[in-house]
DOBAVEX-522860 format. One line per field, with one value per atom (N, C-alpha, C): atom name; x, y, z. Coordinates in pm, whole numbers. Layout:
% residues N
atom: [CA,...] .
xx: [X,...] .
yy: [Y,...] .
zz: [Z,...] .
% end
This chain:
% residues 385
atom: [N,CA,C,N,CA,C,N,CA,C,N,CA,C,N,CA,C,N,CA,C,N,CA,C,N,CA,C,N,CA,C,N,CA,C,N,CA,C,N,CA,C,N,CA,C,N,CA,C,N,CA,C,N,CA,C,N,CA,C,N,CA,C,N,CA,C,N,CA,C,N,CA,C,N,CA,C,N,CA,C,N,CA,C,N,CA,C,N,CA,C,N,CA,C,N,CA,C,N,CA,C,N,CA,C,N,CA,C,N,CA,C,N,CA,C,N,CA,C,N,CA,C,N,CA,C,N,CA,C,N,CA,C,N,CA,C,N,CA,C,N,CA,C,N,CA,C,N,CA,C,N,CA,C,N,CA,C,N,CA,C,N,CA,C,N,CA,C,N,CA,C,N,CA,C,N,CA,C,N,CA,C,N,CA,C,N,CA,C,N,CA,C,N,CA,C,N,CA,C,N,CA,C,N,CA,C,N,CA,C,N,CA,C,N,CA,C,N,CA,C,N,CA,C,N,CA,C,N,CA,C,N,CA,C,N,CA,C,N,CA,C,N,CA,C,N,CA,C,N,CA,C,N,CA,C,N,CA,C,N,CA,C,N,CA,C,N,CA,C,N,CA,C,N,CA,C,N,CA,C,N,CA,C,N,CA,C,N,CA,C,N,CA,C,N,CA,C,N,CA,C,N,CA,C,N,CA,C,N,CA,C,N,CA,C,N,CA,C,N,CA,C,N,CA,C,N,CA,C,N,CA,C,N,CA,C,N,CA,C,N,CA,C,N,CA,C,N,CA,C,N,CA,C,N,CA,C,N,CA,C,N,CA,C,N,CA,C,N,CA,C,N,CA,C,N,CA,C,N,CA,C,N,CA,C,N,CA,C,N,CA,C,N,CA,C,N,CA,C,N,CA,C,N,CA,C,N,CA,C,N,CA,C,N,CA,C,N,CA,C,N,CA,C,N,CA,C,N,CA,C,N,CA,C,N,CA,C,N,CA,C,N,CA,C,N,CA,C,N,CA,C,N,CA,C,N,CA,C,N,CA,C,N,CA,C,N,CA,C,N,CA,C,N,CA,C,N,CA,C,N,CA,C,N,CA,C,N,CA,C,N,CA,C,N,CA,C,N,CA,C,N,CA,C,N,CA,C,N,CA,C,N,CA,C,N,CA,C,N,CA,C,N,CA,C,N,CA,C,N,CA,C,N,CA,C,N,CA,C,N,CA,C,N,CA,C,N,CA,C,N,CA,C,N,CA,C,N,CA,C,N,CA,C,N,CA,C,N,CA,C,N,CA,C,N,CA,C,N,CA,C,N,CA,C,N,CA,C,N,CA,C,N,CA,C,N,CA,C,N,CA,C,N,CA,C,N,CA,C,N,CA,C,N,CA,C,N,CA,C,N,CA,C,N,CA,C,N,CA,C,N,CA,C,N,CA,C,N,CA,C,N,CA,C,N,CA,C,N,CA,C,N,CA,C,N,CA,C,N,CA,C,N,CA,C,N,CA,C,N,CA,C,N,CA,C,N,CA,C,N,CA,C,N,CA,C,N,CA,C,N,CA,C,N,CA,C,N,CA,C,N,CA,C,N,CA,C,N,CA,C,N,CA,C,N,CA,C,N,CA,C,N,CA,C,N,CA,C,N,CA,C,N,CA,C,N,CA,C,N,CA,C,N,CA,C,N,CA,C,N,CA,C,N,CA,C,N,CA,C,N,CA,C,N,CA,C,N,CA,C,N,CA,C,N,CA,C,N,CA,C,N,CA,C,N,CA,C,N,CA,C,N,CA,C,N,CA,C,N,CA,C,N,CA,C,N,CA,C,N,CA,C,N,CA,C,N,CA,C,N,CA,C,N,CA,C,N,CA,C,N,CA,C,N,CA,C,N,CA,C,N,CA,C,N,CA,C,N,CA,C,N,CA,C,N,CA,C,N,CA,C,N,CA,C,N,CA,C,N,CA,C,N,CA,C,N,CA,C,N,CA,C,N,CA,C,N,CA,C,N,CA,C,N,CA,C,N,CA,C,N,CA,C,N,CA,C,N,CA,C,N,CA,C,N,CA,C,N,CA,C,N,CA,C,N,CA,C,N,CA,C,N,CA,C,N,CA,C,N,CA,C,N,CA,C,N,CA,C,N,CA,C,N,CA,C,N,CA,C,N,CA,C,N,CA,C,N,CA,C,N,CA,C,N,CA,C,N,CA,C,N,CA,C,N,CA,C,N,CA,C,N,CA,C,N,CA,C,N,CA,C,N,CA,C,N,CA,C,N,CA,C,N,CA,C,N,CA,C,N,CA,C,N,CA,C,N,CA,C,N,CA,C,N,CA,C,N,CA,C,N,CA,C,N,CA,C,N,CA,C,N,CA,C,N,CA,C,N,CA,C,N,CA,C,N,CA,C,N,CA,C,N,CA,C,N,CA,C,N,CA,C,N,CA,C,N,CA,C,N,CA,C,N,CA,C,N,CA,C,N,CA,C,N,CA,C,N,CA,C,N,CA,C,N,CA,C,N,CA,C,N,CA,C,N,CA,C,N,CA,C,N,CA,C,N,CA,C,N,CA,C,N,CA,C,N,CA,C,N,CA,C,N,CA,C,N,CA,C,N,CA,C,N,CA,C,N,CA,C,N,CA,C,N,CA,C,N,CA,C,N,CA,C,N,CA,C,N,CA,C,N,CA,C,N,CA,C,N,CA,C,N,CA,C,N,CA,C,N,CA,C,N,CA,C,N,CA,C,N,CA,C,N,CA,C,N,CA,C,N,CA,C,N,CA,C,N,CA,C,N,CA,C,N,CA,C,N,CA,C,N,CA,C,N,CA,C,N,CA,C,N,CA,C,N,CA,C,N,CA,C,N,CA,C,N,CA,C,N,CA,C,N,CA,C,N,CA,C,N,CA,C,N,CA,C,N,CA,C,N,CA,C,N,CA,C,N,CA,C,N,CA,C,N,CA,C,N,CA,C,N,CA,C,N,CA,C,N,CA,C,N,CA,C,N,CA,C,N,CA,C,N,CA,C,N,CA,C] .
xx: [-2673,-2583,-2623,-2522,-2547,-2475,-2533,-2471,-2343,-2232,-2104,-2096,-2189,-2187,-2268,-2394,-2482,-2521,-2489,-2519,-2660,-2738,-2876,-2874,-2971,-2978,-3031,-2971,-3007,-3055,-3131,-3179,-3075,-2985,-2882,-2904,-3022,-3050,-3028,-3012,-3002,-2868,-2871,-2747,-2711,-2812,-2791,-2869,-2813,-2878,-3008,-3116,-3245,-3253,-3155,-3158,-3069,-2942,-2850,-2818,-2854,-2834,-2695,-2605,-2469,-2467,-2370,-2361,-2331,-2387,-2368,-2252,-2152,-2040,-2085,-2021,-2062,-2028,-2118,-2086,-1992,-1947,-1849,-1905,-1819,-1863,-1925,-1986,-2053,-1957,-2007,-1927,-1863,-1855,-1799,-1908,-1867,-1964,-2040,-2171,-2255,-2305,-2267,-2312,-2456,-2542,-2682,-2696,-2788,-2811,-2860,-2806,-2851,-2803,-2702,-2656,-2592,-2634,-2576,-2533,-2426,-2390,-2305,-2247,-2164,-2026,-1950,-1818,-1731,-1651,-1579,-1447,-1421,-1301,-1320,-1446,-1468,-1440,-1367,-1328,-1449,-1481,-1594,-1563,-1660,-1647,-1786,-1830,-1969,-1978,-2091,-2114,-2065,-1984,-1939,-1907,-1890,-1864,-1719,-1697,-1561,-1490,-1358,-1285,-1290,-1300,-1308,-1179,-1194,-1079,-1013,-880,-810,-837,-860,-876,-741,-744,-621,-542,-611,-544,-476,-546,-487,-366,-377,-264,-144,-168,-59,8,-74,-20,64,13,87,216,213,334,440,397,491,546,461,506,610,595,695,828,822,946,1021,949,1013,1057,1026,1061,949,831,718,640,569,488,342,314,178,95,-37,-125,-119,-110,-95,-227,-270,-388,-342,-368,-329,-440,-415,-519,-524,-585,-589,-661,-765,-843,-758,-668,-584,-491,-459,-366,-430,-562,-631,-730,-766,-874,-837,-711,-672,-666,-668,-667,-790,-901,-1029,-1059,-962,-980,-905,-950,-887,-760,-654,-527,-474,-399,-347,-211,-170,-38,70,46,144,164,58,70,159,140,223,369,392,529,595,517,571,623,551,594,720,726,839,969,961,1085,1127,1062,1110,1257,1332,1469,1574,1533,1631,1666,1770,1812,1701,1617,1512,1385,1371,1245,1260,1383,1402,1387,1288,1264,1368,1391,1476,1414,1497,1451,1337,1343,1238,1105,1105,983,929,991,942,806,710,576,574,507,489,345,265,127,122,18,-2,-21,51,51,-79,-99,-215,-165,-98,-41,-148,-116,-210,-142,-20,45,69,91,115,2,-122,-236,-233,-185,-176,-65,44,153,104,29,-27,-122,-203,-296,-222,-116,-36,22,78,137,31,-86,-194,-245,-261,-305,-201,-74,34,28,6,-2,-118,-233,-349,-323,-257,-224,-130,-30,63,-5,-93,-168,-258,-321,-407,-325,-209,-122,-80,-44,8,-99,-212,-314,-417,-460,-566,-514,-402,-347,-236,-197,-98,43,74,207,297,380,466,577,606,709,668,538,491,510,548,560,661,782,875,819,744,682,577,500,400,467,579,649,703,773,838,737,642,544,454,421,340,410,540,618,640,643,677,561,439,325,304,287,254,376,492,606,649,653,697,595,467,364,374,402,423,545,648,767,734,650,609,532,454,385,487,593,693,772,786,850,765,634,544,543,550,539,673,780,910,908,857,833,956,1078,1194,1221,1171,1186,1332,1420,1563,1620,1534,1577,1500,1572,1509,1454,1370,1315,1426,1528,1641,1716,1745,1815,1730,1600,1510,1511,1505,1507,1642,1748,1881,1889,1840,1839,1751,1640,1547,1618,1685,1748,1876,1970,2098,2082,2003,1981,1907,1811,1738,1828,1914,2006,2108,2166,2269,2212,2087,2028,2006,1974,1962,2097,2201,2335,2378,2355,2392,2315,2189,2109,2168,2216,2278,2400,2479,2595,2551,2445,2397,2342,2271,2221,2337,2444,2560,2624,2617,2678,2597,2465,2382,2352,2385,2366,2222,2140,1998,1981,1892,1871,1738,1628,1497,1395,1284,1183,1091,1079,981,933,854,792,893,1011,1112,1213,1248,1350,1301,1170,1120,1177,1209,1268,1414,1480,1613,1605,1497,1474,1456,1373,1352,1481,1562,1689,1782,1796,1889,1846,1719,1674,1667,1624,1617,1756,1848,1984,2052,2028,2083,2037,1911,1859,1914,1928,1978,2121,2202,2339,2340,2250,2243,2180,2075,2013,2114,2196,2298,2395,2428,2518,2457,2331,2268,2235,2232,2204,2330,2446,2570,2606,2565,2607,2524,2571,2503,2376,2368,2254,2124,2133,2013,1984,1939,1926,1783,1688,1548,1494,1404,1337,1267,1205,1134,1229,1355,1456,1481,1495,1517,1399,1279,1158,1160,1198,1203,1315,1435,1549,1523,1471,1440,1335,1231,1126,1179,1274,1332,1411,1492,1567,1472,1371,1275,1193,1157,1079,1161,1288,1374,1390,1412,1423,1296,1180,1053,1029,1061,1036,1120,1249,1336,1306,1274,1239,1110,1008,879,890,964,983,1048,1142,1205,1107,1023,923,822,781,685,746,869,936,958,992,1017,890,780,654,573,598,520,370,336,197,152,38,-19,-73,-108,-157,-51,75,184,195,181,187,79,-45,-156,-142,-105,-98,14,133,246,225,160,131,34,-71,-172,-116,-19,34,162,208,337,340,225,222,269,250,287,415,492,613,741,830,965,966,876,872,848,751,714,821,872,971,1099,1146,1269,1245,1126,1095,1099,1050,1049,1191,1276,1413,1493,1466,1534,1499,1371,1328,1390,1396,1454,1603,1673,1816,1840,1759,1771,1736,1642,1601,1716,1791,1900,2025,2040,2158,2148,2030,2014,2106,2165,2250,2396,2426,2563,2591,2717,2752,2725,2681,2647,2772,2759,2869,2814,2904,2864,2775,2797,2716,2568,2540,2400,2334,2410,2355,2336,2405,2393,2298,2243,2152,2024,1983,1867,1738,1729,1609,1595,1708,1707,1684,1752,1743,1601,1527,1388,1305,1322,1245,1295,1425,1477,1418,1410,1352,1205,1132,992,982,1067,1065,1098,1197,1236,1122,1059,949,830,793,681,711,835,877,868,917,911,769,680,540,474,514,459,485,606,647,613,567,548,444,482,387,264,282,170,59,95,-6,-65,17,-32,-132,-115,-206,-335,-321,-439,-526,-463,-536,-473,-487,-427,-482,-394,-423,-460,-541,-581,-459,-364,-242,-168,-150,-75,-146,-278,-353,-338,-346,-329,-190,-88,49,73,6,16,-39,-151,-211,-118,-55,34,154,219,340,306,186,149,117,74,59,196,296,432,481,454,501,436,307,238,277,306,358,497,576,706,690,588,559,529,449,420,547,632,758,847,845,925,879,749,695,724,717,748,895,983,1126,1151,1087,1104,1052,936,879,972,1033,1126,1248,1302,1417,1382,1265,1222,1205,1148,1129,1263,1359,1491,1561,1544,1604,1541,1410,1339,1386,1400,1444,1587,1665,1806,1820,1706,1709,1712,1679,1676,1549,1528,1409,1287,1183,1060,997,960,900,764,727,596,489,369,263,208] .
yy: [2829,2945,3048,3125,3232,3356,3471,3598,3614,3645,3659,3790,3882,4011,4011,3961,3966,3828,3722,3587,3538,3616,3575,3454,3362,3242,3279,3220,3250,3123,3141,3025,2980,3071,3038,3104,3167,3231,3382,3438,3583,3634,3753,3823,3920,3964,4054,4000,4019,3973,4049,3976,4041,4114,4089,4153,4278,4263,4377,4442,4377,4437,4420,4351,4332,4226,4237,4135,3998,3895,3758,3698,3643,3580,3448,3412,3292,3166,3066,2935,2862,2740,2670,2634,2615,2581,2442,2414,2286,2171,2066,1947,1941,2056,2056,2028,1971,1933,2056,2044,2153,2246,2229,2319,2287,2387,2362,2324,2231,2187,2303,2313,2416,2554,2564,2697,2769,2896,2979,3108,3099,3209,3315,3397,3509,3460,3541,3500,3449,3346,3279,3345,3470,3540,3592,3594,3632,3513,3539,3430,3379,3248,3195,3190,3221,3215,3201,3077,3055,2959,2961,2871,2926,3036,3099,3244,3321,3464,3488,3599,3640,3678,3655,3696,3846,3897,4041,4111,4229,4309,4368,4379,4437,4585,4631,4773,4839,4969,5045,4996,4967,4921,4788,4692,4561,4572,4660,4678,4736,4833,4891,4786,4706,4601,4502,4459,4362,4422,4551,4616,4626,4659,4665,4526,4426,4289,4247,4290,4258,4326,4442,4509,4427,4346,4261,4127,4103,3977,3875,3913,3822,3825,3718,3710,3680,3633,3594,3717,3700,3807,3812,3933,3951,4000,3932,3976,4035,4163,4231,4212,4129,4093,4196,4310,4420,4382,4302,4263,4188,4103,4023,4109,4229,4315,4389,4387,4462,4379,4261,4187,4145,4115,4076,4192,4313,4432,4434,4386,4397,4273,4183,4066,4082,4011,4017,3934,3990,3920,3927,3826,3819,3888,3913,3971,3876,3746,3647,3649,3674,3683,3799,3912,4029,4002,3939,3908,3811,3720,3623,3694,3797,3873,3953,4012,4096,4018,3886,3809,3746,3785,3742,3785,3703,3740,3683,3613,3548,3410,3349,3216,3113,3136,3038,3061,3179,3211,3230,3228,3239,3101,3082,2947,2907,2776,2731,2778,2794,2851,2770,2637,2555,2567,2630,2643,2785,2875,3013,3014,3082,3087,3175,3127,3206,3250,3235,3281,3433,3489,3634,3669,3770,3795,3855,3839,3895,3975,4087,4163,4233,4263,4334,4415,4377,4442,4590,4626,4766,4857,4805,4886,4910,4811,4828,4925,4920,5016,5158,5174,5306,5353,5261,5297,5345,5277,5318,5458,5481,5612,5721,5687,5786,5827,5729,5760,5845,5811,5891,6034,6047,6179,6261,6198,6269,6316,6232,6272,6392,6391,6504,6630,6615,6731,6790,6703,6750,6830,6778,6851,6986,6988,7109,7212,7168,7260,7294,7197,7217,7257,7200,7229,7332,7372,7477,7438,7310,7262,7266,7367,7384,7280,7214,7112,6990,6978,6865,6888,7011,7044,6956,6932,6843,6702,6654,6522,6521,6628,6640,6633,6704,6708,6570,6507,6381,6268,6253,6145,6170,6296,6328,6292,6315,6279,6129,6062,5920,5826,5865,5772,5695,5763,5694,5625,5692,5622,5498,5505,5389,5276,5309,5207,5138,5217,5158,5067,5105,5022,4887,4887,4761,4675,4737,4663,4586,4654,4588,4484,4506,4406,4279,4295,4179,4101,4170,4100,4047,4066,4010,3860,3784,3640,3561,3592,3514,3527,3632,3653,3645,3701,3695,3829,3925,4056,4085,4108,4127,4268,4287,4420,4513,4459,4542,4595,4506,4550,4648,4623,4714,4852,4859,4987,5057,4978,5033,5100,5033,5091,5215,5211,5324,5449,5439,5557,5597,5505,5538,5564,5478,5496,5625,5662,5786,5907,5912,6026,6027,5911,5905,5941,5904,5938,6088,6155,6301,6366,6312,6366,6345,6224,6196,6284,6311,6398,6538,6587,6720,6723,6617,6610,6611,6536,6531,6666,6733,6868,6961,6952,7036,7005,6881,6840,6889,6881,6918,7068,7141,7285,7330,7270,7306,7449,7526,7666,7689,7683,7706,7611,7595,7498,7557,7490,7526,7398,7412,7293,7198,7244,7157,7110,7197,7160,7057,7035,6932,6794,6774,6646,6637,6752,6751,6718,6765,6729,6578,6523,6379,6304,6353,6289,6290,6407,6419,6331,6334,6263,6112,6071,5926,5866,5938,5889,5886,5989,5992,5873,5837,5721,5590,5583,5460,5430,5533,5512,5440,5481,5420,5281,5267,5135,5035,5079,4991,4942,5027,4986,4873,4886,4785,4657,4664,4546,4483,4529,4494,4346,4279,4141,4039,3915,3807,3762,3784,3732,3805,3929,4004,3980,3860,3820,3823,3850,3844,3983,3986,4112,4171,4087,4136,4194,4148,4212,4355,4372,4506,4598,4541,4619,4671,4585,4624,4723,4694,4784,4921,4923,5050,5128,5059,5125,5180,5108,5154,5283,5288,5410,5524,5496,5599,5649,5558,5598,5690,5655,5743,5879,5881,6007,6089,6026,6096,6154,6077,6123,6245,6239,6352,6474,6455,6567,6633,6550,6605,6677,6620,6686,6823,6832,6961,7062,7017,7108,7155,7066,7103,7206,7181,7274,7410,7408,7533,7614,7549,7620,7645,7563,7572,7561,7468,7455,7310,7290,7155,7111,7208,7173,7096,7140,7070,6928,6912,6780,6688,6738,6654,6620,6720,6699,6600,6623,6535,6397,6391,6261,6180,6245,6174,6125,6198,6164,6082,6052,5984,5847,5780,5646,5645,5756,5759,5832,5866,5946,5865,5912,5856,5707,5662,5519,5435,5477,5400,5409,5529,5546,5468,5479,5408,5257,5216,5073,5014,5089,5042,5027,5127,5118,5012,4997,4892,4754,4732,4604,4579,4683,4668,4636,4699,4672,4529,4483,4345,4247,4286,4200,4175,4278,4261,4203,4224,4174,4025,3981,3842,3801,3683,3632,3674,3758,3804,3927,3950,4075,4193,4303,4419,4476,4510,4574,4686,4760,4875,4834,4714,4667,4658,4621,4612,4750,4852,4989,5044,4987,5030,4941,4839,4746,4821,4806,4879,4842,4717,4677,4759,4783,4867,5013,5062,5204,5243,5149,5179,5210,5131,5155,5279,5304,5428,5549,5540,5649,5671,5561,5573,5649,5616,5685,5833,5862,6003,6082,6024,6093,6113,6009,6022,6127,6130,6230,6370,6385,6516,6565,6476,6513,6547,6477,6500,6644,6693,6826,6937,6905,7005,7110,7238,7343,7350,7329,7339,7242,7116,7016,7040,7088,7115,7229,7327,7441,7406,7326,7292,7189,7085,6977,6944,7033,7005,6876,6798,6669,6559,6594,6492,6434,6521,6475,6377,6415,6329,6195,6199,6074,5983,6041,5962,5903,5983,5933,5828,5843,5743,5609,5613,5490,5425,5505,5450,5381,5448,5388,5260,5254,5132,5018,5049,4943,4883,4969,4922,4838,4885,4813,4675,4668,4540,4442,4494,4406,4355,4442,4400,4294,4310,4209,4075,4078,3956,3898,3985,3939,3875,3930,3872,3733,3713,3580,3483,3534,3450,3409,3500,3469,3355,3362,3257,3124,3126,3005,2944,3029,2980,2915,2978,2922,2786,2776,2649,2542,2577,2479,2434,2525,2489,2394,2420,2332,2194,2192,2065,1986,2056,1989,1936,2006,1964,1856,1812,1706,1754,1884,1938,1897,1959,1930,1989,1915,1958,2072,2185,2296,2259,2329,2307,2353,2289,2332,2467] .
zz: [11906,11902,12006,12045,12141,12091,12119,12082,12163,12096,12165,12240,12217,12285,12413,12405,12523,12575,12501,12547,12514,12441,12408,12315,12334,12249,12111,12007,11868,11799,11691,11614,11513,11474,11377,11243,11222,11093,11098,11215,11226,11177,11118,11085,11194,11271,11383,11503,11623,11745,11766,11796,11817,11950,12038,12169,12174,12130,12141,12007,11895,11764,11705,11778,11728,11618,11521,11415,11475,11411,11455,11376,11450,11380,11319,11208,11135,11213,11210,11266,11172,11206,11123,10986,10887,10752,10747,10632,10613,10635,10695,10716,10853,10923,11056,11157,11271,11373,11422,11429,11481,11373,11244,11139,11102,11099,11065,10918,10891,10753,10668,10547,10455,10489,10579,10620,10503,10483,10380,10448,10512,10603,10540,10628,10588,10546,10478,10431,10546,10515,10621,10658,10606,10652,10793,10844,10982,11072,11180,11268,11345,11337,11412,11562,11643,11789,11844,11871,11903,12020,12087,12198,12331,12332,12456,12429,12534,12517,12476,12406,12376,12504,12514,12635,12650,12774,12796,12756,12702,12664,12789,12787,12900,12911,13035,13059,13078,13102,13119,13240,13350,13471,13449,13388,13362,13270,13170,13078,13150,13241,13319,13405,13473,13560,13480,13365,13283,13228,13193,13144,13253,13374,13486,13514,13505,13528,13426,13304,13201,13234,13298,13339,13443,13520,13620,13562,13435,13372,13370,13420,13421,13291,13265,13143,13174,13295,13331,13369,13368,13415,13567,13622,13766,13824,13927,14001,14134,14153,14277,14379,14476,14573,14686,14655,14751,14879,14866,14983,15083,15033,15122,15206,15157,15229,15345,15351,15458,15538,15490,15556,15698,15725,15860,15957,15904,15990,16079,16028,16099,16184,16195,16278,16411,16510,16641,16641,16698,16706,16849,16887,17022,17031,17154,17178,17130,17146,17103,16952,16877,16732,16691,16758,16729,16763,16878,16920,16823,16767,16672,16547,16503,16386,16418,16537,16572,16592,16606,16620,16488,16377,16246,16229,16157,16123,16215,16319,16407,16350,16408,16362,16381,16485,16514,16433,16373,16304,16154,16103,15958,15897,15809,15755,15652,15634,15522,15390,15291,15164,15104,15118,15058,15132,15250,15327,15330,15256,15249,15180,15239,15181,15057,14954,14832,14816,14922,14919,14928,14870,14881,15029,15080,15225,15277,15408,15478,15598,15576,15688,15771,15895,15982,16092,16130,16243,16217,16090,16055,16102,16101,16145,16295,16371,16517,16554,16480,16503,16475,16366,16335,16445,16496,16602,16727,16764,16881,16859,16742,16714,16705,16651,16641,16779,16868,17004,17076,17057,17114,17063,16933,16870,16927,16944,16998,17141,17220,17356,17360,17275,17268,17218,17119,17070,17178,17255,17365,17466,17500,17594,17538,17411,17350,17320,17263,17217,17324,17401,17498,17637,17675,17809,17804,17684,17669,17708,17707,17743,17619,17608,17491,17483,17597,17596,17514,17484,17404,17254,17216,17074,16999,17054,16982,16962,17063,17048,16939,16927,16821,16685,16672,16544,16507,16602,16568,16548,16641,16627,16507,16482,16365,16235,16231,16111,16102,16217,16222,16189,16225,16229,16099,15989,15863,15801,15788,15726,15803,15937,16013,16007,16005,15991,15856,15750,15617,15617,15691,15701,15765,15867,15930,15830,15742,15636,15551,15507,15424,15503,15633,15718,15723,15730,15735,15605,15491,15362,15313,15391,15355,15384,15289,15309,15353,15307,15353,15502,15565,15710,15753,15672,15699,15745,15771,15821,15949,16058,16188,16203,16304,16331,16378,16447,16489,16367,16270,16149,16070,16064,15992,16054,16187,16257,16240,16238,16216,16079,15978,15843,15839,15912,15917,15968,16082,16142,16069,16057,15995,15846,15779,15636,15605,15692,15670,15677,15778,15793,15680,15650,15546,15408,15383,15253,15240,15350,15347,15320,15381,15359,15214,15162,15023,14926,14959,14873,14866,14979,14980,14889,14888,14798,14652,14621,14483,14441,14532,14503,14467,14545,14517,14383,14343,14216,14096,14104,13989,13986,14094,14095,14095,14179,14186,14236,14170,14205,14273,14197,14255,14195,14267,14225,14120,14005,13903,13837,13732,13672,13608,13577,13519,13623,13717,13814,13915,13920,14012,13977,13849,13810,13857,13871,13930,14079,14144,14284,14295,14206,14206,14181,14086,14055,14176,14238,14351,14468,14503,14622,14600,14483,14457,14440,14376,14364,14501,14582,14716,14798,14788,14861,14804,14672,14610,14657,14675,14721,14856,14943,15076,15068,14987,14969,14917,14822,14764,14871,14965,15072,15154,15190,15274,15197,15064,14983,14924,14967,14899,14910,15016,15039,14962,14967,14898,14969,15100,15176,15145,15099,15063,14914,14882,14742,14691,14777,14738,14703,14607,14571,14691,14773,14891,14994,14998,15083,15037,14906,14852,14878,14869,14896,15040,15135,15276,15304,15255,15280,15218,15096,15031,15108,15153,15230,15362,15424,15550,15529,15424,15394,15360,15278,15240,15357,15449,15566,15656,15677,15757,15693,15563,15488,15508,15492,15501,15640,15744,15881,15913,15884,15919,15834,15708,15621,15666,15693,15735,15869,15964,16094,16074,15980,15952,15894,15802,15744,15848,15936,16040,16135,16177,16268,16202,16073,16001,15983,15952,15925,16050,16155,16279,16249,16159,16114,16124,16189,16196,16060,15975,15841,15764,15775,15709,15763,15893,15955,15900,15899,15853,15705,15625,15481,15445,15498,15466,15527,15642,15702,15617,15568,15488,15356,15300,15168,15175,15297,15312,15248,15235,15175,15030,14961,14819,14792,14898,14882,14892,14978,14985,15019,15104,15139,15014,14934,14815,14706,14680,14574,14605,14729,14765,14773,14816,14818,14678,14581,14442,14388,14411,14359,14434,14563,14637,14585,14555,14501,14364,14281,14148,14156,14250,14265,14312,14406,14452,14340,14254,14143,14047,14012,13916,13983,14113,14185,14214,14259,14294,14407,14396,14504,14490,14392,14372,14458,14495,14563,14469,14524,14442,14376,14248,14176,14088,14025,13943,13827,13773,13661,13698,13822,13866,13866,13905,13907,13767,13670,13530,13451,13514,13447,13406,13281,13231,13305,13352,13426,13553,13620,13740,13705,13601,13564,13523,13465,13429,13552,13658,13779,13853,13848,13906,13834,13701,13622,13658,13681,13722,13853,13951,14080,14064,13980,13959,13895,13794,13725,13818,13892,13986,14093,14139,14238,14179,14055,13991,13970,13926,13908,14041,14145,14280,14326,14296,14343,14245,14126,14020,14060,14065,14104,14014,13883,13790,13828,13848,13882,14020,14111,14247,14248,14160,14155,14080,13974,13894,13966,14019,14083,14219,14316,14447,14506,14563,14627,14528,14426,14329,14259,14225,14160,14248,14376,14468,14491,14503,14524,14402,14283,14162,14151,14182,14177,14284,14397,14503,14454,14384,14332,14230,14146,14043,14106,14203,14261,14339,14397,14469,14375,14254,14153,14123,14107,14084,14203,14324,14443,14456,14430,14445,14334,14216,14111,14150,14213,14264,14373,14457,14559,14493,14388,14313,14252,14196,14137,14242,14363,14471,14508,14514,14543,14429,14305,14189,14192,14231,14241,14339,14456,14557,14504,14438,14382,14278,14195,14093,14157,14262,14332,14392,14450,14509,14404,14289,14183,14125,14115,14065,14161,14291,14392,14386,14366,14356,14234,14121,13998,14011,14094,14112,14218,14274,14373,14514,14534,14669,14741,14856,14937,14869,14865,14801,14881,14813,14885,14940,15046,15103,15007,15007,14916,14957] .
% end
């Protein structure tokens, strides 16, 4: 016998472990294999569990991940392989590798459905895009601050607002395993979708009659801006060809990134403060890009291969994720939390929304695997291993 708490070897006569002091569970009753002769143990209403350790209890993080996975329709335990998302960043890559990624989405580079990879992705190009934008930003700052060239100020504003959201968008472009959306289409959604989502948000603001920002009205801000973005995301996801969850993740992130860039550029120009630039840039990963990416993925999840209709927008599975984005957005802007725990609140909310996004990424890969298995069962081409 072994202690189920610490693993210490026991003689079989102890009632408590001599090493950790925990109660010893009863071995099997007389007549069963492995029962010691003459055993007079504890009452058998205690469940026996001997010879190996008890399974570890789920922590808060694992429970959150599993609950989010159930929202996507999954039942299995999800392992978020964070290391895989960054390990290729630190490896050397050739120019040809980068070019290969940038030509995703063409007729020659979009794989047949049975050959779409369902492996957890290993993106890296997003880091190189960020590096290019960061170097550009430093050059413009040097011109503006050190050399006194005021003509560089608009470049500082735009590139400063662009660096993080656009790099995050490239991340979602890389993890779009179906590779059925080109970089041209992604950029188109980024610019046009970003502007249109700002316009739609203004209409929603006018409808709900928003007055001033306080601890309760921040949720109206979240409602207006997330609904405004969803209207535009729905337009770009309306067709049958955008049937994958990962398509919705990319389209949503593109709309959110455009929204974030134009909004941040406006705040920087209005305040004329580099502090605003640095702060909004550092926190951009957990803002509009993430919230819109989540709702886009949820909308694609409920739509599937069907053309988008009103029923999909009213589907409770989608509305739950939309509500999550609205609540996270409202908490993000809440003055009370910002005053009590500046930055800590935003960092925590950023971590939460990325848990949702990565579970959605897993759900997207599971969806593709399911489609491939159904095709195989129906006599289609066998998917690649």
